[in-house]
C-alpha positions as CSV (number, residue, x, y, z in Angstrom):
1,X,-26.3,84.6,71.8
2,X,-24.3,85.6,68.8
3,X,-26.5,87.3,66.1
4,X,-26.1,86.9,62.3
5,X,-28.4,89.0,60.1
6,X,-29.6,88.1,56.6
7,X,-31.0,90.9,54.5
8,X,-32.9,90.5,51.2
9,X,-31.3,92.4,48.3
10,X,-34.3,92.0,46.0
11,X,-35.8,95.1,47.6
12,X,-32.7,97.0,46.6
13,X,-29.0,96.9,47.6
14,X,-29.1,100.3,49.3
15,X,-32.1,99.2,51.4
16,X,-30.5,95.8,52.3
17,X,-27.3,97.5,53.4
18,X,-29.2,100.1,55.5
19,X,-31.2,97.3,57.1
20,X,-28.0,95.3,57.9
21,X,-26.3,98.3,59.6
22,X,-29.5,99.2,61.5
23,X,-29.6,95.7,62.9
24,X,-25.9,95.8,63.7
25,X,-26.2,99.2,65.5
26,X,-28.6,97.7,68.0
27,X,-25.6,96.1,69.6
28,X,-23.4,99.1,69.6
29,X,-21.9,101.9,67.6
30,X,-20.3,101.2,64.2
31,X,-17.8,104.1,64.2
32,X,-15.1,104.8,66.7
33,X,-14.1,108.2,67.9
34,X,-11.6,108.5,65.0
35,X,-14.4,107.9,62.5
36,X,-11.9,106.0,60.3
37,X,-13.3,103.0,58.6
38,X,-11.2,100.4,56.7
39,X,-13.1,98.2,54.2
40,X,-11.5,95.0,52.8
41,X,-13.2,93.9,49.6
42,X,-12.6,90.6,47.9
43,X,-10.7,91.9,44.8
44,X,-9.3,88.6,43.7
45,X,-9.4,89.5,40.0
46,X,-11.4,91.2,37.3
47,X,-13.2,88.1,36.1
48,X,-17.0,88.2,36.5
49,X,-18.5,86.9,39.8
50,X,-15.2,86.5,41.6
51,X,-15.0,89.8,43.4
52,X,-17.2,91.8,45.8
53,X,-20.1,93.4,43.8
54,X,-19.4,97.1,43.1
55,X,-23.0,97.9,44.1
56,X,-22.6,96.5,47.5
57,X,-19.3,98.3,48.1
58,X,-20.9,101.6,46.9
59,X,-23.9,101.1,49.2
60,X,-21.7,100.4,52.2
61,X,-19.5,103.5,51.6
62,X,-22.5,105.7,51.2
63,X,-24.1,104.5,54.4
64,X,-21.0,105.0,56.4
65,X,-20.2,108.3,54.8
66,X,-23.6,109.5,55.9
67,X,-22.8,108.5,59.4
68,X,-19.7,110.7,59.3
69,X,-17.2,107.9,58.5
70,X,-13.8,108.6,56.8
71,X,-13.7,105.7,54.4
72,X,-10.6,103.7,53.2
73,X,-11.0,100.8,50.8
74,X,-8.2,98.3,50.6
75,X,-7.0,95.2,48.9
76,X,-3.7,93.3,48.2
77,X,-2.4,91.7,45.0
78,X,-3.5,88.1,44.4
79,X,-4.0,85.5,41.6
80,X,-1.8,87.2,39.0
81,X,-3.8,90.4,39.6
82,X,-2.3,93.7,40.5
83,X,-4.6,95.7,42.8
84,X,-4.6,98.9,40.6
85,X,-5.8,96.8,37.7
86,X,-8.6,95.2,39.7
87,X,-9.8,98.6,41.1
88,X,-9.9,100.1,37.6
89,X,-11.5,97.2,35.8
90,X,-14.2,96.5,38.4
91,X,-15.3,100.0,38.9
92,X,-14.1,100.2,42.5
93,X,-11.8,103.2,41.7
94,X,-14.6,105.1,40.1
95,X,-16.9,104.5,43.1
96,X,-14.2,105.5,45.6
97,X,-13.3,108.7,43.6
98,X,-17.0,109.6,43.3
99,X,-17.7,109.1,47.0
100,X,-14.5,110.5,48.4
101,X,-13.2,107.2,49.8
102,X,-9.4,106.7,50.0
103,X,-8.0,103.7,48.1
104,X,-5.2,101.8,49.7
105,X,-3.2,99.5,47.4
106,X,-1.7,97.1,50.0
107,X,0.8,95.6,47.6
108,X,2.5,99.0,47.3
109,X,3.1,99.4,51.1
110,X,6.1,98.7,53.4
111,X,5.6,95.6,55.5
112,X,6.3,94.2,59.0
113,X,7.2,90.5,59.6
114,X,5.0,88.3,61.7
115,X,5.0,84.6,62.6
116,X,2.6,81.8,61.5
117,X,2.0,80.3,64.9
118,X,-0.4,77.4,64.2
119,X,2.2,74.8,63.7
120,X,5.9,74.2,64.1
121,X,8.4,74.3,61.3
122,X,8.8,71.4,58.8
123,X,12.3,71.1,60.2
124,X,10.8,69.9,63.5
125,X,7.7,68.2,62.1
126,X,7.3,66.6,58.7
127,X,3.7,68.0,58.5
128,X,4.8,71.4,59.8
129,X,5.1,74.7,57.9
130,X,7.6,75.3,55.1
131,X,7.5,79.0,55.9
132,X,7.1,80.2,59.5
133,X,7.1,84.0,58.9
134,X,5.1,86.3,56.7
135,X,4.9,90.0,55.9
136,X,1.8,92.3,56.5
137,X,1.3,95.7,54.9
138,X,1.7,98.8,57.1
139,X,-2.0,99.7,57.0
140,X,-2.9,96.2,58.4
141,X,-0.2,96.5,61.0
142,X,-1.6,99.9,62.0
143,X,-5.0,98.5,62.5
144,X,-3.7,95.6,64.5
145,X,-1.6,97.8,66.8
146,X,-4.4,100.4,67.3
147,X,-7.4,98.0,67.2
148,X,-9.8,100.2,69.2
149,X,-9.1,103.3,67.2
150,X,-10.5,102.1,63.8
151,X,-13.5,100.3,62.4
152,X,-12.6,97.4,60.2
153,X,-15.2,96.0,57.9
154,X,-14.7,92.8,55.9
155,X,-16.7,92.6,52.7
156,X,-16.3,89.2,51.0
157,X,-18.5,87.6,48.4
158,X,-20.4,84.3,48.8
159,X,-18.4,81.6,47.1
160,X,-17.4,78.0,47.5
161,X,-13.7,77.4,47.1
162,X,-12.0,74.4,45.3
163,X,-9.3,74.3,48.0
164,X,-10.8,75.6,51.2
165,X,-14.4,74.6,50.6
166,X,-15.7,78.2,51.1
167,X,-14.1,81.6,50.8
168,X,-15.9,84.0,53.1
169,X,-14.8,86.3,55.9
170,X,-11.8,84.4,57.3
171,X,-10.5,83.3,53.9
172,X,-10.9,86.9,52.6
173,X,-8.1,87.9,55.0
174,X,-5.6,85.6,53.3
175,X,-5.1,88.5,50.9
176,X,-3.2,90.3,53.7
177,X,0.2,88.4,53.7
178,X,2.5,89.6,51.0
179,X,1.8,87.7,47.8
180,X,5.2,85.9,47.9
181,X,4.5,84.5,51.4
182,X,1.3,82.6,50.5
183,X,2.5,79.9,48.2
184,X,4.9,77.9,50.4
185,X,2.2,76.2,52.4
186,X,-0.7,76.3,50.0
187,X,-1.2,72.6,50.7
188,X,-2.8,70.7,53.5
189,X,-1.5,73.4,55.9
190,X,-3.5,76.2,54.2
191,X,-6.5,75.8,56.5
192,X,-4.3,76.3,59.6
193,X,-2.6,79.3,58.1
194,X,-5.9,81.0,57.3
195,X,-6.7,80.9,61.0
196,X,-3.2,82.1,62.0
197,X,-3.8,85.3,60.1
198,X,-7.3,85.6,61.5
199,X,-5.9,85.4,65.0
200,X,-3.8,88.6,64.4
201,X,-6.7,90.7,63.0
202,X,-10.4,90.0,63.4
203,X,-13.0,92.3,61.7
204,X,-15.4,94.4,63.7
205,X,-18.1,93.5,61.1
206,X,-18.2,91.0,58.3
207,X,-20.9,91.3,55.6
208,X,-21.0,88.7,52.9
209,X,-22.2,89.9,49.5
210,X,-24.5,87.1,48.5
211,X,-26.3,88.6,45.6
212,X,-24.9,85.7,43.7
213,X,-23.1,82.6,45.0
214,X,-20.5,80.6,43.2
215,X,-20.4,76.8,43.4
216,X,-17.9,74.3,42.1
217,X,-15.1,76.6,43.3
218,X,-14.2,80.2,43.5
219,X,-13.1,81.1,40.0
220,X,-15.6,80.0,37.4
221,X,-14.7,80.1,33.7
222,X,-17.1,82.3,31.8
223,X,-18.0,79.2,29.8
224,X,-19.2,77.5,33.0
225,X,-21.2,80.5,34.2
226,X,-24.6,78.8,33.9
227,X,-23.3,75.8,35.9
228,X,-21.5,77.7,38.7
229,X,-23.4,81.0,39.3
230,X,-26.6,81.0,41.4
231,X,-28.8,83.9,42.5
232,X,-29.2,84.1,46.3
233,X,-30.1,87.8,46.6
234,X,-28.9,88.2,50.2
235,X,-26.4,89.9,52.5
236,X,-25.2,87.9,55.5
237,X,-23.6,90.0,58.3
238,X,-22.6,90.1,61.9
239,X,-19.9,91.1,64.4
240,X,-18.6,87.6,64.8
241,X,-16.8,86.6,61.6
242,X,-16.7,82.9,62.4
243,X,-20.5,82.9,63.0
244,X,-21.1,84.8,59.8
245,X,-19.0,82.3,57.9
246,X,-20.8,79.3,59.5
247,X,-24.1,80.7,58.3
248,X,-22.6,81.4,54.8
249,X,-21.4,77.9,54.6
250,X,-24.8,76.6,55.7
251,X,-26.3,78.5,52.7
252,X,-24.3,76.1,50.6
253,X,-25.4,73.1,52.7
254,X,-22.1,72.8,54.5
255,X,-21.5,72.2,58.2
256,X,-18.7,73.4,60.5
257,X,-17.0,70.0,60.3
258,X,-16.9,70.1,56.5
259,X,-14.9,73.3,56.3
260,X,-11.5,72.8,57.9
261,X,-10.5,76.4,58.6
262,X,-13.8,77.1,60.3
263,X,-13.4,74.1,62.5
264,X,-9.9,75.2,63.4
265,X,-11.1,78.7,64.3
266,X,-13.8,77.2,66.5
267,X,-11.3,75.0,68.2
268,X,-9.0,78.0,68.9
269,X,-11.9,79.9,70.5
270,X,-12.0,82.6,67.8
271,X,-15.8,83.0,67.7
272,X,-18.9,81.0,67.8
273,X,-19.0,78.2,65.3
274,X,-21.9,76.1,66.6
275,X,-24.9,76.8,64.4
276,X,-27.4,76.0,67.1
277,X,-25.8,78.8,69.3
278,X,-26.1,81.4,66.6
279,X,-29.3,83.5,66.4
280,X,-30.0,83.9,62.6
281,X,-32.3,86.8,62.0
282,X,-34.0,87.7,58.7
283,X,-34.2,84.3,57.0
284,X,-35.1,80.7,58.1
285,X,-32.1,78.5,57.2
286,X,-34.5,75.7,56.6
287,X,-35.3,77.4,53.3
288,X,-31.8,76.3,52.1
289,X,-32.2,72.6,51.5
290,X,-29.7,71.9,48.8
291,X,-26.1,70.9,49.3
292,X,-23.8,72.4,46.7
293,X,-20.5,71.1,45.4
294,X,-17.3,73.0,46.2
295,X,-14.9,71.0,44.1
296,X,-14.2,71.8,40.4
297,X,-16.4,70.6,37.6
298,X,-14.6,67.5,36.4
299,X,-14.3,68.6,32.8
300,X,-10.8,69.0,31.3
301,X,-9.4,68.9,27.7
302,X,-8.8,65.4,26.6
303,X,-5.6,66.2,24.8
304,X,-3.8,67.4,28.0
305,X,-2.4,64.5,30.0
306,X,-2.8,65.0,33.7
307,X,-0.6,62.8,35.9
308,X,-1.1,62.7,39.6
309,X,1.4,61.2,42.1
310,X,0.2,58.1,43.9
311,X,1.5,59.1,47.4
312,X,0.3,62.7,47.7
313,X,-1.5,65.4,45.7
314,X,-2.9,68.4,47.6
315,X,-6.1,69.8,46.3
316,X,-5.1,73.0,48.2
317,X,-1.9,73.3,46.2
318,X,-0.6,71.8,43.1
319,X,-3.9,70.1,42.0
320,X,-6.9,72.4,41.9
321,X,-5.5,75.8,41.1
322,X,-3.6,74.1,38.2
323,X,-6.7,72.4,36.9
324,X,-8.8,75.6,37.4
325,X,-6.3,77.5,35.2
326,X,-6.4,74.7,32.7
327,X,-10.2,75.2,32.5
328,X,-9.9,78.9,32.0
329,X,-7.4,78.5,29.1
330,X,-9.3,75.7,27.4
331,X,-12.9,76.8,27.7
332,X,-12.7,80.6,27.8
333,X,-10.3,80.8,24.8
334,X,-11.3,77.7,22.8
335,X,-10.3,79.2,19.5
336,X,-6.7,79.7,20.7
337,X,-6.2,76.7,22.9
338,X,-3.9,73.9,21.8
339,X,-3.4,70.7,23.7
340,X,-0.8,68.0,23.3
341,X,1.1,68.5,26.5
342,X,1.3,67.1,30.0
343,X,0.8,68.3,33.6
344,X,2.7,66.4,36.4
345,X,1.7,67.0,40.0
346,X,2.2,65.4,43.4
347,X,4.6,62.8,44.5
348,X,4.9,59.0,44.0
349,X,5.3,58.7,40.3
350,X,5.9,55.7,38.2
351,X,9.6,55.1,37.5
352,X,8.7,54.7,33.8
353,X,7.0,58.0,33.6
354,X,9.3,59.4,30.9
355,X,8.9,56.3,28.7
356,X,5.1,56.4,29.1
357,X,4.9,60.0,28.0
358,X,7.1,59.4,25.0
359,X,5.0,56.4,24.0
360,X,1.9,58.6,24.0
361,X,3.6,61.3,22.0
362,X,4.0,63.9,24.7
363,X,7.2,65.9,24.6
364,X,6.4,69.1,26.5
365,X,4.5,70.1,29.6
366,X,4.3,71.5,33.2
367,X,5.7,70.0,36.4
368,X,3.9,71.7,39.3
369,X,4.7,71.9,43.0
370,X,7.6,71.1,45.3
371,X,7.0,67.4,45.3
372,X,6.8,66.8,41.5
373,X,9.6,69.1,40.6
374,X,11.9,67.4,43.2
375,X,11.0,63.9,42.1
376,X,10.8,64.0,38.3
377,X,11.4,67.5,37.2
378,X,15.1,67.2,36.1
379,X,14.5,63.8,34.6
380,X,11.8,65.3,32.3
381,X,14.0,68.3,31.4
382,X,16.9,66.0,30.6
383,X,14.7,64.0,28.3
384,X,12.6,66.7,26.6
385,X,14.7,69.8,27.1
386,X,14.5,72.7,29.5
387,X,12.6,74.9,27.1
388,X,9.9,72.3,26.8
389,X,9.3,71.5,30.5
390,X,8.1,74.3,32.7
391,X,8.4,74.2,36.5
392,X,6.0,75.9,38.9
393,X,7.6,76.1,42.4
394,X,6.1,76.3,45.9
395,X,3.0,74.3,46.6
396,X,0.9,76.8,44.6
397,X,2.8,79.5,42.6
398,X,-0.1,80.6,40.5
399,X,1.9,83.1,38.5
400,X,4.3,80.4,37.3
401,X,1.5,77.9,36.8
402,X,-0.7,80.1,34.7
403,X,2.3,81.5,32.8
404,X,3.3,78.0,31.8
405,X,-0.2,76.9,30.8
406,X,-0.6,80.0,28.7
407,X,2.7,79.3,26.9
408,X,2.0,75.6,26.4
409,X,-1.6,76.2,25.2
410,X,-0.9,79.2,22.9
411,X,-3.5,81.3,24.8
412,X,-2.6,85.0,25.4
413,X,-3.2,86.3,28.9
414,X,-5.3,89.1,27.4
415,X,-7.7,86.5,26.0
416,X,-8.6,85.9,29.7
417,X,-9.2,89.6,30.5
418,X,-12.8,90.3,29.4
419,X,-13.6,93.8,28.3
420,X,-10.3,95.4,29.6
421,X,-8.0,97.1,27.1
422,X,-4.4,95.7,27.0
423,X,-2.9,99.2,26.8
424,X,-4.7,100.3,29.9
425,X,-3.7,97.2,31.7
426,X,0.0,97.8,30.9
427,X,-0.2,101.4,31.9
428,X,-1.6,100.4,35.3
429,X,1.0,97.7,35.7
430,X,3.7,100.3,35.1
431,X,2.1,102.6,37.6
432,X,2.0,99.9,40.2
433,X,5.6,99.0,39.7
434,X,6.5,102.6,40.0
435,X,4.9,102.7,43.4
436,X,6.7,99.5,44.5
437,X,4.1,96.8,44.0
438,X,5.2,93.5,45.4
439,X,2.6,91.6,43.2
440,X,4.0,88.5,41.6
441,X,3.4,88.9,37.9
């Protein structure tokens, strides 16, 4: 029977990490003969509560170093964030330097091309993939091709997700494909693609950092902190990532059937996803009685007109990341934010859309996603001018989306970077570019 362990962090993070590894070691050694350990954090951004807690990373490194491990800590660029910036701002770099762990900035590496195998191309199936290939960094390729030589530990944080319901062990690996290759099917096909990547590389151990948990999505505005951040004070770990994720989802009150990518992983035989077949040790799951919401808090500025197509709007793509960015701009920089603009998303729009916008006094805005750009984009630019109508391509090009919303709202990107000096940011960006970063920025 698959085992998943839950450790209480209220007694101390170091103690909880030691207890976790002690339990895991009962079923076999952690280190391989090479002693090399690769740790994947969730380094999505520098915003509070969105990334793996530095204290958990430090405790894991210390434990494995004491066992003789040669530690590497890695992450790729994501969400308008360059990895060097995230490591500096979160304290990851300081921890790694202090403990002698090697940092690997995956966005600065050469890559090798792989195939998304879960579905056929959109050329052959209207619901197929827009992009069938993707690039993986050389370190990840090395681990895949020498799987028994290295220990690979996945260290996500406990969060719901406004597109994938939860972001835990399997979703944490979506950071591996090169940044540019993630947006083309960030739609209803996202769930399948998460599992495609998981099939190529499955962690030896996944430990979810559950000191806090994030509800109503994965990227809470600081203004919504009290509504979205909960204390759980636990670590959830095991050798079967799917089982660990199923237990993590259960903490939020979700079942396997409610999280599409977990269900797909179960159907593909990539671990144990049936909760009754998982031996949960350390906590009684009956203690977790509440069902928490994964979708965004439905609060948006009234002076931004949001128009959704009647035929299709993907929460995984053009809808929820766009609305999440809108919340960040509006509620974390309220003194700077200006409304009076529109957002058009999805497909199936009213033929009189332009006239309706003009009647309501809207003359500038954002058209987001393949569908909306193709259907109404040029019509809106012809009427209001190219300089007033921004396009965000792909299904979810967060760089273009956030850039447009910042420009339209009058908010500066540095207003959304709490406690991190702009000059240091620009210095790190230059350093990353010098080393060949492929981050979209």
